[in-house]
C-alpha positions as CSV (number, residue, x, y, z in Angstrom):
1,M,6.1,-10.4,-6.5
2,G,8.0,-12.0,-3.7
3,N,6.5,-9.5,-1.2
4,L,3.0,-10.4,-2.4
5,I,3.7,-14.1,-1.8
6,K,5.1,-13.3,1.6
7,M,2.1,-11.2,2.5
8,Q,-0.3,-13.9,1.4
9,N,1.6,-16.4,3.6
10,E,1.4,-14.0,6.6
11,F,-2.3,-13.6,6.1
12,I,-2.8,-17.3,6.1
13,Q,-0.7,-17.6,9.3
14,K,-2.7,-14.9,11.0
15,L,-6.0,-16.4,10.1
16,T,-4.8,-19.8,11.3
17,K,-3.7,-18.2,14.6
18,F,-7.0,-16.5,15.1
19,E,-8.8,-19.8,14.4
20,Q,-6.6,-21.7,16.8
21,D,-7.1,-19.1,19.6
22,L,-10.8,-19.2,19.1
23,L,-11.0,-22.9,19.3
24,V,-8.9,-23.0,22.5
25,N,-11.3,-20.4,24.0
26,L,-14.3,-22.5,22.9
27,N,-12.8,-25.6,24.3
28,D,-12.0,-24.0,27.6
29,S,-15.4,-22.5,28.0
30,D,-18.4,-24.2,29.8
31,S,-20.7,-25.4,27.1
32,K,-23.8,-24.4,29.2
33,T,-22.7,-20.8,29.5
34,V,-20.7,-20.3,26.3
35,L,-22.9,-17.4,25.1
36,D,-22.6,-15.7,28.5
37,S,-18.8,-15.6,28.4
38,D,-17.8,-12.0,27.7
39,T,-14.3,-13.1,27.0
40,L,-15.3,-15.6,24.4
41,V,-17.8,-13.2,22.8
42,I,-15.2,-10.5,22.6
43,K,-12.6,-12.9,21.1
44,L,-15.2,-14.1,18.6
45,E,-15.9,-10.5,17.5
46,E,-12.2,-9.7,17.3
47,T,-11.6,-12.8,15.2
48,K,-14.4,-11.9,12.9
49,D,-13.2,-8.4,12.5
50,N,-9.6,-9.5,11.8
51,A,-10.7,-12.1,9.3
52,K,-12.6,-9.4,7.4
53,I,-9.6,-7.2,7.3
54,I,-7.3,-10.0,6.2
55,Q,-9.8,-11.1,3.5
56,E,-9.9,-7.5,2.1
57,A,-6.1,-7.3,2.2
58,Q,-6.0,-10.7,0.3
59,K,-8.3,-9.3,-2.3
60,E,-6.2,-6.3,-2.8
61,A,-3.1,-8.4,-3.0
62,K,-4.7,-10.5,-5.7
63,I,-5.5,-7.4,-7.7
64,T,-2.0,-6.1,-7.3
65,E,-0.6,-9.5,-8.3
66,K,-2.7,-9.5,-11.5
67,S,-1.6,-6.0,-12.3
68,V,2.1,-7.0,-11.9
69,E,1.6,-10.0,-14.1
70,E,-0.1,-7.8,-16.8
71,S,2.8,-5.3,-16.6
72,R,5.3,-8.1,-17.2
73,K,3.5,-9.2,-20.3
74,I,3.9,-5.8,-21.9
């Protein structure tokens, strides 16, 4: 159970880091050409993909957590 909590915290930290990096890139970009910035578009896609992966892992961790809790009740 401790590993699940640790994993959940790591997921949150990773998502926060992705969001911070994306915000920095947005802030550093020229607002007139923001959609023309290949670097920014690539970073946005990477952030989106990583967020999906982390969300799926979080769902799996929740399922595992529930399973562990049910096993303890028996």
